[in-house]
Backbone as numpy.savetxt, mean C-alpha at the origin, in Angstrom:
# Nx Ny Nz CAx CAy CAz Cx Cy Cz
19.37 20.80 43.38 20.34 19.90 42.79 21.66 20.64 42.67
22.70 19.92 42.90 24.04 20.47 42.79 24.33 20.82 41.34
24.83 22.01 41.09 25.10 22.47 39.73 26.11 21.60 39.03
26.99 20.93 39.78 28.00 20.06 39.16 27.37 18.77 38.62
26.18 18.41 39.10 25.53 17.18 38.64 24.65 17.41 37.40
24.38 18.65 37.05 23.54 18.93 35.89 24.09 18.34 34.59
25.37 18.45 34.28 25.86 17.81 33.05 25.68 16.29 33.07
25.89 15.66 34.21 25.72 14.21 34.31 24.24 13.85 34.10
23.34 14.60 34.72 21.91 14.34 34.55 21.50 14.53 33.08
22.01 15.55 32.43 21.72 15.78 31.02 22.24 14.64 30.15
23.45 14.20 30.44 24.04 13.08 29.70 23.20 11.82 29.87
22.78 11.51 31.10 21.98 10.32 31.36 20.62 10.40 30.66
20.01 11.58 30.62 18.75 11.75 29.92 18.92 11.51 28.42
19.95 12.08 27.84 20.21 11.89 26.39 20.51 10.42 26.10
21.31 9.77 26.94 21.64 8.35 26.75 20.37 7.50 26.83
19.47 7.80 27.77 18.23 7.05 27.88 17.36 7.23 26.64
17.26 8.46 26.14 16.47 8.71 24.94 17.06 8.00 23.72
18.37 8.04 23.59 19.01 7.34 22.47 18.81 5.83 22.60
18.95 5.31 23.78 18.73 3.88 24.00 17.32 3.47 23.65
16.34 4.27 24.06 14.95 3.98 23.73 14.73 4.02 22.21
15.33 5.01 21.55 15.20 5.12 20.09 15.79 3.92 19.37
16.92 3.44 19.83 17.54 2.26 19.22 16.68 1.03 19.45
16.19 0.87 20.68 15.31 -0.27 20.97 14.05 -0.21 20.11
13.43 0.97 20.03 12.19 1.13 19.28 12.39 0.79 17.80
13.45 1.30 17.20 13.65 1.06 15.77 14.03 -0.38 15.48
14.66 -1.07 16.40 15.03 -2.46 16.15 13.88 -3.42 16.41
12.90 -3.01 17.19 11.80 -3.91 17.52 10.51 -3.59 16.77
10.50 -2.58 15.94 9.31 -2.20 15.19 9.65 -2.02 13.72
8.85 -2.63 12.86 9.04 -2.53 11.42 8.54 -1.17 10.95
9.42 -0.33 10.38 8.98 1.00 9.96 7.95 0.96 8.83
7.84 -0.16 8.11 6.85 -0.27 7.05 5.49 -0.65 7.61
5.47 -1.12 8.85 4.22 -1.53 9.47 3.55 -0.34 10.13
3.16 0.60 9.30 2.47 1.79 9.80 1.02 1.38 10.05
0.56 1.49 11.28 -0.81 1.08 11.53 -1.79 1.97 10.78
-2.82 1.36 10.26 -3.84 2.12 9.54 -5.14 2.03 10.32
-5.79 3.15 10.54 -7.09 3.10 11.22 -8.17 2.43 10.38
-7.86 2.16 9.11 -8.85 1.55 8.22 -8.83 0.03 8.24
-7.83 -0.58 8.87 -7.78 -2.05 8.91 -9.03 -2.56 9.62
-9.67 -3.54 9.01 -10.92 -4.15 9.49 -12.11 -3.18 9.45
-11.98 -2.15 8.61 -13.09 -1.22 8.40 -13.41 -1.20 6.89
-14.61 -0.78 6.52 -14.95 -0.72 5.10 -14.00 0.21 4.33
-13.63 -0.23 3.16 -12.81 0.62 2.28 -13.64 1.84 1.89
-12.98 2.97 1.68 -13.72 4.15 1.25 -14.48 3.90 -0.05
-15.63 4.50 -0.15 -16.42 4.43 -1.39 -15.75 5.35 -2.42
-15.61 4.84 -3.63 -14.97 5.64 -4.68 -15.48 5.25 -6.04
-15.28 6.11 -7.00 -15.49 5.85 -8.42 -14.45 6.71 -9.14
-13.53 6.05 -9.82 -12.43 6.76 -10.50 -12.39 6.38 -11.97
-11.87 7.28 -12.80 -11.76 6.96 -14.22 -10.72 5.86 -14.47
-10.99 5.07 -15.50 -10.00 4.09 -15.94 -8.85 4.84 -16.59
-7.65 4.41 -16.34 -6.49 5.08 -16.94 -6.55 4.99 -18.46
-6.90 3.82 -18.98 -6.89 3.61 -20.43 -8.11 4.23 -21.13
-9.17 4.49 -20.37 -10.40 5.04 -20.96 -11.07 5.95 -19.93
-10.62 7.21 -19.82 -11.11 8.11 -18.78 -12.61 8.41 -18.83
-13.28 8.06 -19.93 -14.72 8.26 -20.00 -15.48 7.19 -19.21
-14.79 6.11 -18.85 -15.39 5.03 -18.06 -14.81 5.09 -16.65
-15.62 4.64 -15.69 -15.16 4.63 -14.31 -15.25 3.22 -13.73
-14.49 3.03 -12.67 -14.56 1.80 -11.88 -14.56 2.25 -10.43
-15.40 1.62 -9.66 -15.47 2.02 -8.26 -15.68 0.88 -7.32
-15.82 1.23 -6.08 -15.99 0.23 -5.03 -17.24 -0.61 -5.28
-18.29 -0.02 -5.84 -19.51 -0.80 -6.13 -19.24 -1.87 -7.18
-18.36 -1.58 -8.15 -18.02 -2.55 -9.20 -17.19 -3.70 -8.65
-16.44 -3.44 -7.59 -15.55 -4.44 -7.02 -16.20 -5.23 -5.88
-17.41 -4.84 -5.50 -18.09 -5.50 -4.39 -18.29 -6.98 -4.67
-18.14 -7.77 -3.63 -18.38 -9.21 -3.73 -17.16 -10.02 -4.11
-16.04 -9.36 -4.37 -14.82 -10.08 -4.73 -13.62 -9.44 -4.03
-12.71 -10.25 -3.53 -11.51 -9.67 -2.93 -10.61 -9.08 -4.01
-9.86 -8.06 -3.64 -8.92 -7.47 -4.59 -7.74 -6.86 -3.86
-6.67 -6.71 -4.59 -5.47 -6.05 -4.09 -5.37 -4.72 -4.81
-5.39 -3.63 -4.06 -5.29 -2.29 -4.62 -3.85 -1.83 -4.45
-3.15 -1.68 -5.57 -1.73 -1.32 -5.54 -1.54 0.11 -6.04
-1.10 0.97 -5.13 -0.87 2.38 -5.44 0.50 2.51 -6.11
0.53 3.11 -7.30 1.79 3.29 -8.03 1.76 4.59 -8.81
2.92 5.00 -9.29 3.02 6.19 -10.14 4.29 6.10 -10.98
4.26 6.75 -12.12 5.43 6.72 -13.00 6.61 7.47 -12.38
6.34 8.43 -11.51 7.40 9.22 -10.87 7.99 8.52 -9.65
7.45 7.38 -9.28 7.84 6.66 -8.06 9.00 5.71 -8.36
10.17 6.01 -7.81 11.33 5.16 -8.05 11.18 3.79 -7.39
10.60 3.73 -6.20 10.41 2.45 -5.52 9.43 1.56 -6.27
8.51 2.17 -7.01 7.56 1.38 -7.80 8.28 0.58 -8.89
9.41 1.09 -9.34 10.19 0.37 -10.35 10.80 -0.90 -9.78
11.09 -0.90 -8.48 11.58 -2.12 -7.82 10.46 -3.14 -7.66
9.28 -2.66 -7.36 8.13 -3.53 -7.11 7.54 -4.11 -8.40
7.58 -3.34 -9.45 6.87 -3.67 -10.68 7.23 -5.04 -11.28
8.51 -5.40 -11.41 8.82 -6.72 -11.98 8.27 -7.86 -11.13
8.16 -7.65 -9.83 7.61 -8.69 -8.96 6.12 -8.84 -9.22
5.43 -7.72 -9.37 4.01 -7.80 -9.71 3.81 -8.44 -11.09
4.68 -8.14 -12.02 4.60 -8.75 -13.36 4.76 -10.27 -13.27
5.70 -10.70 -12.46 6.04 -12.12 -12.35 5.07 -12.87 -11.45
4.61 -12.26 -10.37 3.88 -13.00 -9.34 2.43 -12.56 -9.14
2.00 -11.53 -9.85 0.66 -10.99 -9.63 -0.46 -12.00 -9.83
-0.36 -12.84 -10.84 -1.41 -13.81 -11.13 -1.48 -14.90 -10.06
-0.35 -15.13 -9.38 -0.29 -16.16 -8.34 -1.18 -15.81 -7.14
-1.51 -14.53 -7.01 -2.35 -14.11 -5.89 -3.76 -14.70 -5.99
-4.23 -14.89 -7.21 -5.54 -15.50 -7.39 -6.71 -14.55 -7.14
-6.44 -13.26 -7.02 -7.51 -12.26 -6.88 -7.21 -11.12 -7.84
-8.20 -10.25 -8.00 -8.06 -9.13 -8.91 -6.97 -8.18 -8.40
-6.08 -7.79 -9.29 -5.03 -6.82 -8.99 -5.42 -5.50 -9.64
-5.75 -4.53 -8.79 -6.22 -3.23 -9.26 -5.08 -2.22 -9.11
-4.66 -1.65 -10.22 -3.66 -0.60 -10.19 -4.33 0.73 -9.86
-3.74 1.44 -8.91 -4.26 2.74 -8.47 -3.20 3.77 -8.80
-3.36 4.41 -9.95 -2.37 5.39 -10.38 -2.57 6.68 -9.61
-1.53 7.09 -8.90 -1.61 8.14 -7.88 -0.88 9.41 -8.30
-1.64 10.51 -8.37 -1.07 11.84 -8.65 -0.09 11.82 -9.82
-0.54 11.27 -10.91 0.31 11.04 -12.07 -0.38 11.60 -13.31
0.39 12.07 -14.24 -0.17 12.47 -15.52 -0.56 11.20 -16.28
-1.78 11.12 -16.80 -2.22 9.90 -17.48 -1.28 9.43 -18.59
-0.78 10.37 -19.41 0.13 9.97 -20.49 1.42 9.36 -19.94
1.94 9.92 -18.85 3.15 9.38 -18.22 2.90 7.98 -17.69
1.76 7.78 -17.04 1.42 6.46 -16.49 1.25 5.43 -17.61
0.59 5.82 -18.70 0.40 4.88 -19.80 1.73 4.52 -20.46
2.61 5.51 -20.62 3.95 5.23 -21.18 4.72 4.28 -20.25
4.63 4.53 -18.96 5.34 3.72 -17.97 4.88 2.27 -18.03
3.55 2.06 -18.09 3.02 0.69 -18.18 3.39 0.05 -19.52
3.42 0.84 -20.59 3.83 0.29 -21.88 5.30 -0.13 -21.85
6.12 0.64 -21.16 7.55 0.33 -21.09 7.85 -0.86 -20.18
7.23 -0.90 -19.01 7.57 -1.92 -18.00 6.60 -3.09 -17.96
5.47 -2.99 -18.65 4.47 -4.04 -18.64 3.32 -3.67 -17.71
2.19 -4.32 -17.93 1.00 -4.02 -17.15 0.54 -5.29 -16.43
0.83 -5.41 -15.13 0.43 -6.60 -14.39 -1.01 -6.55 -13.88
-1.67 -5.41 -14.08 -2.96 -5.17 -13.45 -4.12 -5.71 -14.28
-5.17 -6.12 -13.57 -6.41 -6.49 -14.24 -7.15 -5.25 -14.72
-6.98 -4.16 -13.98 -7.59 -2.88 -14.33 -6.77 -1.79 -13.63
-6.71 -0.61 -14.25 -5.98 0.52 -13.65 -6.91 1.71 -13.57
-7.04 2.24 -12.36 -7.82 3.45 -12.14 -6.86 4.60 -11.86
-7.31 5.82 -12.11 -6.43 6.98 -11.99 -7.00 7.98 -11.00
-6.18 8.36 -10.04 -6.55 9.38 -9.06 -5.55 10.52 -9.22
-5.70 11.27 -10.31 -4.77 12.36 -10.60 -4.73 13.41 -9.49
-5.89 13.85 -8.97 -5.82 14.85 -7.91 -5.43 14.27 -6.55
-5.56 12.97 -6.37 -5.18 12.35 -5.11 -6.23 12.41 -4.02
-7.46 12.76 -4.36 -8.51 12.90 -3.34 -8.93 11.56 -2.76
-9.10 10.54 -3.58 -9.48 9.22 -3.07 -8.33 8.63 -2.27
-7.11 8.90 -2.69 -5.94 8.42 -1.94 -5.97 8.95 -0.51
-6.40 10.18 -0.33 -6.50 10.74 1.02 -7.49 9.92 1.85
-8.61 9.53 1.24 -9.61 8.73 1.95 -9.04 7.38 2.39
-8.13 6.82 1.59 -7.49 5.56 1.93 -6.32 5.74 2.91
-5.92 6.98 3.13 -4.80 7.23 4.03 -3.45 7.00 3.36
-3.41 7.12 2.04 -2.16 6.93 1.29 -1.19 8.05 1.66
0.03 7.64 1.97 1.07 8.62 2.29 2.09 8.76 1.17
2.06 7.85 0.22 2.98 7.87 -0.91 2.83 6.60 -1.70
3.72 6.40 -2.62 3.69 5.19 -3.44 5.05 4.51 -3.30
5.08 3.19 -3.35 3.96 2.27 -3.44 3.35 1.95 -2.08
2.07 1.72 -2.11 1.32 1.20 -0.98 0.32 0.21 -1.53
-0.02 -0.79 -0.73 -0.91 -1.85 -1.20 -1.94 -2.16 -0.13
-3.18 -2.32 -0.56 -4.30 -2.63 0.32 -4.93 -3.94 -0.12
-5.17 -4.82 0.83 -5.91 -6.06 0.56 -7.33 -5.84 1.07
-8.29 -5.94 0.15 -9.70 -5.70 0.46 -10.46 -6.99 0.24
-11.27 -7.40 1.24 -12.00 -8.66 1.11 -13.27 -8.47 0.28
-13.99 -9.56 0.05 -15.18 -9.54 -0.78 -16.32 -8.70 -0.21
-16.25 -8.40 1.09 -17.26 -7.54 1.71 -16.87 -6.07 1.66
-15.70 -5.78 1.05 -15.24 -4.39 0.92 -14.53 -3.88 2.15
-14.03 -4.80 2.98 -13.32 -4.42 4.21 -11.81 -4.52 3.97
-11.08 -3.50 4.38 -9.62 -3.52 4.25 -9.06 -4.47 5.31
-8.32 -5.47 4.87 -7.77 -6.48 5.78 -6.28 -6.32 6.03
-5.60 -5.58 5.13 -4.15 -5.47 5.27 -3.68 -4.27 4.46
-2.66 -3.60 4.98 -2.03 -2.50 4.26 -0.52 -2.69 4.35
0.15 -2.50 3.22 1.60 -2.62 3.19 2.19 -1.37 2.54
3.14 -0.77 3.23 3.83 0.41 2.71 5.24 -0.01 2.33
5.64 0.22 1.13 6.94 -0.13 0.54 6.69 -1.05 -0.64
7.74 -1.30 -1.43 7.57 -2.21 -2.56 7.24 -3.64 -2.09
6.28 -4.25 -2.76 5.95 -5.65 -2.52 7.15 -6.49 -2.94
7.49 -7.48 -2.14 8.58 -8.41 -2.44 8.01 -9.82 -2.51
8.76 -10.78 -3.04 8.27 -12.17 -3.01 8.00 -12.64 -1.57
8.80 -12.18 -0.61 8.60 -12.57 0.78 7.26 -12.04 1.31
6.93 -10.80 0.95 5.65 -10.23 1.38 4.50 -11.02 0.77
4.65 -11.39 -0.48 3.60 -12.19 -1.13 3.44 -13.52 -0.40
4.55 -14.21 -0.15 4.49 -15.54 0.48 4.06 -15.51 1.94
4.58 -14.55 2.70 4.37 -14.56 4.15 3.19 -13.71 4.61
2.79 -12.73 3.83 1.73 -11.83 4.26 0.47 -11.94 3.40
0.63 -11.81 2.09 -0.54 -11.74 1.23 -1.21 -13.09 1.00
-0.45 -14.09 0.57 -1.07 -15.38 0.26 -1.78 -16.00 1.46
-1.20 -15.99 2.67 -1.96 -16.53 3.81 -3.25 -15.76 4.09
-3.21 -14.45 3.97 -4.41 -13.65 4.21 -5.47 -13.90 3.13
-5.02 -14.03 1.89 -5.95 -14.31 0.79 -6.58 -15.68 0.99
-5.78 -16.66 1.37 -6.31 -18.01 1.61 -7.33 -17.99 2.75
-7.05 -17.24 3.80 -7.98 -17.14 4.93 -9.27 -16.46 4.50
-9.17 -15.43 3.66 -10.37 -14.75 3.17 -11.22 -15.70 2.32
-10.56 -16.46 1.45 -11.29 -17.38 0.59 -11.93 -18.49 1.42
-11.23 -18.95 2.47 -11.78 -19.96 3.36 -12.98 -19.45 4.14
-12.91 -18.21 4.55 -14.01 -17.61 5.32 -15.23 -17.35 4.45
-15.00 -17.18 3.15 -16.10 -16.87 2.24 -16.92 -18.11 1.90
-16.39 -19.29 2.20 -17.10 -20.53 1.84 -18.23 -20.82 2.76
C-alpha cells in the first residue's frame, strides 16, 4: 500500500467505527441488558427480613405466586427517583412487591424507608450481596418479574417509571395471570 494512503485508510477506519457506535447506541436501549436468567428459574435463596433479621424469607416462601423483586439501597441516588413511583403505583401491579435491600447497612435502609415510605409488601436484606450475584445484579435499582412457577420473566435496569409500569410490567403481569388460569 502506498504510504500516502495510510492516513486516509486510518481516517476511514475510525469514521466507520464511530458510525457503527452511533448506530448501535441509537438503535439499542442501554437499559435493556440481556440477562441469561430470563425464562429460567430464579436463584434459590433465603435472606433475613430487614425489619426482623431473626426471620427469613426465601424463594420457597414465594413459590406459587408472582412477585416483583426490586433491588434498592439507601446509598443509591437513582433509587430516590424510583421510590415515589413505587409508593404511588406499587399496589396497582396487583402482585407482591418484594424489596431487596442490596449491600446496605440495615439501620441505614430502615431509616431510608422510614423517611421516604415503604411501598414493599416485605423487605429482605442481602448485606453481603451474595444472592445478588446469583441474580446477576450489577447495581441498584434493578427489578425482576418472577412468575408463580419461580421463573424470571423480565429484568429492568434503571429506575422504574410510570411508562415502564404501563408498557412493560402490567402487560407481562396480565399475561402471567392469564396463563395461570
